[in-house]
C-alpha positions as CSV (number, residue, x, y, z in Angstrom):
1,M,-0.1,0.4,-0.1
2,L,1.9,3.4,-0.6
3,V,2.2,6.7,1.5
4,R,0.2,9.5,0.7
5,G,3.3,10.7,0.6
6,A,3.9,9.2,-2.5
7,R,1.3,9.9,-4.7
8,T,2.5,14.3,-4.4
9,A,5.7,12.7,-6.4
10,S,3.4,10.0,-8.7
11,L,1.5,13.3,-9.7
12,I,5.3,14.6,-10.9
13,L,6.1,10.9,-12.6
14,L,3.0,11.0,-14.3
15,T,3.2,15.0,-16.4
16,V,6.2,14.2,-16.6
17,L,5.8,10.4,-18.6
18,L,2.7,12.0,-20.0
19,A,5.0,15.3,-21.0
20,A,7.4,12.7,-22.8
21,C,5.1,10.8,-24.3
22,A,3.9,13.6,-26.3
23,T,6.9,14.8,-27.4
24,R,8.3,11.5,-29.0
25,P,8.0,11.4,-32.5
26,V,5.9,8.7,-34.5
27,R,7.7,6.6,-37.2
28,A,5.8,6.1,-40.7
29,P,4.0,2.5,-40.3
30,A,4.4,0.1,-43.0
31,P,1.8,-0.7,-45.6
32,T,-0.3,-3.9,-44.7
33,S,-2.2,-6.5,-46.5
34,Q,-4.0,-7.9,-43.8
35,S,-8.3,-6.8,-43.3
36,W,-9.1,-6.1,-39.4
37,P,-10.8,-9.2,-39.2
38,E,-7.8,-11.0,-39.4
39,R,-5.5,-9.0,-37.8
40,L,-8.3,-9.1,-34.8
41,R,-8.5,-12.7,-34.7
42,A,-4.9,-13.5,-34.7
43,L,-4.6,-10.6,-32.0
44,Q,-7.2,-12.3,-29.9
45,A,-5.8,-15.6,-30.0
46,L,-2.4,-14.6,-28.9
47,E,-1.8,-16.6,-25.1
48,R,1.8,-16.0,-24.5
49,F,3.0,-12.6,-24.5
50,E,5.5,-10.6,-23.0
51,L,5.6,-6.7,-21.9
52,S,8.0,-4.2,-20.3
53,G,7.3,-0.7,-20.4
54,R,5.9,2.2,-17.9
55,L,2.2,2.8,-16.4
56,A,0.9,5.6,-15.2
57,A,-2.4,5.7,-13.7
58,S,-5.0,8.7,-11.6
59,N,-8.0,8.8,-10.5
60,G,-8.6,12.5,-10.8
61,T,-7.4,12.7,-7.2
62,D,-4.1,10.9,-6.6
63,A,-1.9,9.5,-9.0
64,F,1.0,6.6,-9.3
65,S,3.8,5.8,-11.5
66,A,5.3,2.7,-11.5
67,G,7.4,0.2,-14.1
68,V,5.3,-2.7,-15.2
69,H,6.9,-6.2,-16.9
70,W,3.6,-8.2,-17.6
71,R,3.6,-12.2,-18.4
72,E,0.4,-13.6,-19.8
73,Q,0.5,-17.2,-20.7
74,G,-3.2,-18.3,-21.4
75,D,-5.5,-17.8,-18.8
76,E,-2.7,-17.1,-16.2
77,A,-0.9,-13.0,-16.3
78,V,1.7,-12.1,-13.9
79,I,2.0,-8.7,-13.2
80,D,4.8,-6.7,-11.4
81,L,5.1,-3.0,-10.5
82,S,7.8,-1.3,-10.2
83,G,7.9,1.7,-7.9
84,P,10.6,4.7,-8.0
85,L,14.2,3.1,-7.5
86,G,12.7,0.1,-8.1
87,L,11.2,-0.7,-5.3
88,G,8.7,-3.3,-5.6
89,A,5.2,-1.6,-5.7
90,A,2.7,-4.7,-6.8
91,H,3.6,-8.4,-7.3
92,I,-0.4,-9.2,-9.0
93,E,-1.3,-13.2,-10.4
94,R,-4.3,-13.9,-11.9
95,H,-5.2,-17.3,-12.7
96,G,-8.6,-17.6,-14.8
97,T,-11.2,-15.0,-12.6
98,S,-8.8,-15.8,-9.1
99,L,-7.0,-12.7,-8.4
100,S,-3.8,-12.6,-6.2
101,V,-1.9,-9.3,-5.3
102,T,0.9,-9.2,-3.3
103,N,2.2,-5.6,-1.9
104,A,5.3,-3.9,-1.6
105,Q,5.2,-5.1,2.2
106,G,5.0,-8.9,1.0
107,V,1.1,-9.3,2.6
108,V,-0.8,-11.2,0.2
109,Y,-4.4,-10.3,-1.0
110,R,-6.3,-12.9,-2.4
111,G,-10.9,-12.7,-3.3
112,S,-12.4,-9.6,-2.7
113,P,-9.5,-7.6,-0.9
114,A,-7.6,-8.7,-3.8
115,G,-9.4,-5.6,-5.4
116,E,-9.6,-3.6,-2.9
117,Q,-5.8,-3.7,-2.6
118,M,-5.3,-2.8,-6.7
119,T,-7.7,-0.2,-5.7
120,S,-5.1,1.5,-2.9
121,T,-2.3,0.8,-4.8
122,L,-3.9,1.9,-8.7
123,G,-6.3,4.3,-7.3
124,F,-9.3,1.7,-8.7
125,D,-9.3,-1.9,-9.9
126,P,-9.1,-1.7,-13.5
127,P,-10.8,-5.3,-15.8
128,L,-8.1,-7.3,-15.8
129,G,-9.6,-9.8,-17.7
130,S,-10.4,-7.6,-21.1
131,L,-7.1,-5.2,-20.6
132,R,-4.8,-8.5,-21.9
133,Y,-6.7,-8.1,-25.1
134,W,-6.5,-4.2,-24.6
135,V,-2.9,-3.8,-25.0
136,L,-2.6,-6.0,-27.3
137,G,-4.5,-3.4,-29.5
138,A,-7.7,-5.9,-30.1
139,S,-11.2,-6.4,-28.4
140,D,-11.9,-8.4,-25.6
141,P,-14.5,-10.9,-27.8
142,S,-17.1,-11.2,-25.6
143,P,-19.1,-8.0,-24.6
144,V,-19.7,-5.8,-27.8
145,A,-17.2,-3.1,-28.2
146,S,-16.9,-0.2,-30.6
147,E,-14.1,0.1,-32.9
148,M,-12.3,3.1,-34.5
149,L,-9.2,1.6,-37.1
150,D,-6.7,3.2,-39.4
151,A,-5.7,3.2,-42.6
152,Q,-3.4,0.2,-41.9
153,Q,-6.5,-1.6,-40.5
154,R,-5.2,-0.9,-36.7
155,L,-7.3,0.1,-33.6
156,T,-7.0,4.1,-33.6
157,R,-10.5,4.1,-30.8
158,L,-12.4,2.0,-28.7
159,E,-14.9,1.8,-26.8
160,Q,-15.9,-1.3,-24.2
161,Q,-17.5,-2.1,-21.5
162,G,-17.8,1.9,-20.3
163,W,-13.7,2.4,-21.4
164,Q,-12.3,4.2,-23.8
165,I,-9.0,3.1,-25.4
166,V,-6.8,5.5,-27.3
167,Y,-3.8,4.3,-29.5
168,E,-1.5,6.9,-29.8
169,Q,1.7,4.6,-31.6
170,Y,2.4,1.3,-33.1
171,S,5.1,-0.4,-32.9
172,Q,6.1,-3.9,-35.0
173,V,7.4,-6.9,-33.4
174,Q,7.7,-10.1,-35.7
175,D,4.6,-9.5,-38.1
176,L,2.1,-8.0,-35.9
177,W,2.1,-4.1,-35.4
178,L,1.2,-4.3,-31.4
179,P,1.0,-0.9,-29.3
180,R,3.2,0.6,-27.7
181,R,1.2,3.7,-26.7
182,L,-2.0,4.1,-25.2
183,S,-4.5,5.4,-22.9
184,I,-7.4,3.5,-20.7
185,T,-10.0,6.5,-19.5
186,Q,-13.7,5.8,-17.7
187,G,-14.9,9.2,-16.2
188,R,-12.0,10.0,-14.0
189,Y,-10.4,7.3,-13.7
190,R,-6.7,7.0,-16.3
191,L,-4.6,4.1,-16.8
192,K,-1.5,4.9,-19.6
193,L,0.8,2.8,-20.8
194,V,4.7,3.0,-23.0
195,V,5.5,-0.4,-24.0
196,N,9.0,-0.5,-24.1
197,S,9.5,-4.3,-25.5
198,W,7.5,-6.7,-26.5
199,Q,8.2,-10.6,-26.4
200,L,6.4,-13.3,-28.5
201,A,5.7,-17.3,-28.7
202,G,9.1,-17.5,-31.6
203,D,10.8,-14.8,-30.2
204,D,14.7,-15.3,-28.9
205,G,15.0,-16.7,-25.3
206,P,12.2,-18.2,-22.8
207,L,8.0,-16.4,-21.7
């Protein structure tokens, strides 16, 4: 659980992160011959991926910024959030619909208390089940979604379950375009993710 004094520092980190994202040049996308339904099916079928980057969260009052390392395999996910100086802020594990959160003090929360701990850390409890698709640049296969695409048949905006996801930049990983920068908002809640590296099944090294 973060102390109140860290919130001010996190607000500063959030401002710097967003400002840096706004000034980063965007590489011109390569042409693609895939239609959106083809790309969507390929993205939704990805069961194993790993990403590292930076995450910023705000609930309109408090803010949180951390390094993020996310590993997904099937219906299991492990997400590590690291605070300033690399200190552990949270260790999150999802197994199907089960959730556990370990805070910076090593206390483990499961079930409803885990969701409460997520709220304590990030300022709100994000929909992790859908988030695993959104970070890939795809909609969750189950709920109805509203999608907007660019000329390269990639999502630029997605609305699903009351959340709005805006995709600001992509990077090419193997033969896929995956998000590099995206923001996820619902009312006063906001997540900003900057991905520094992606790893997919078939890349060098273990997943």
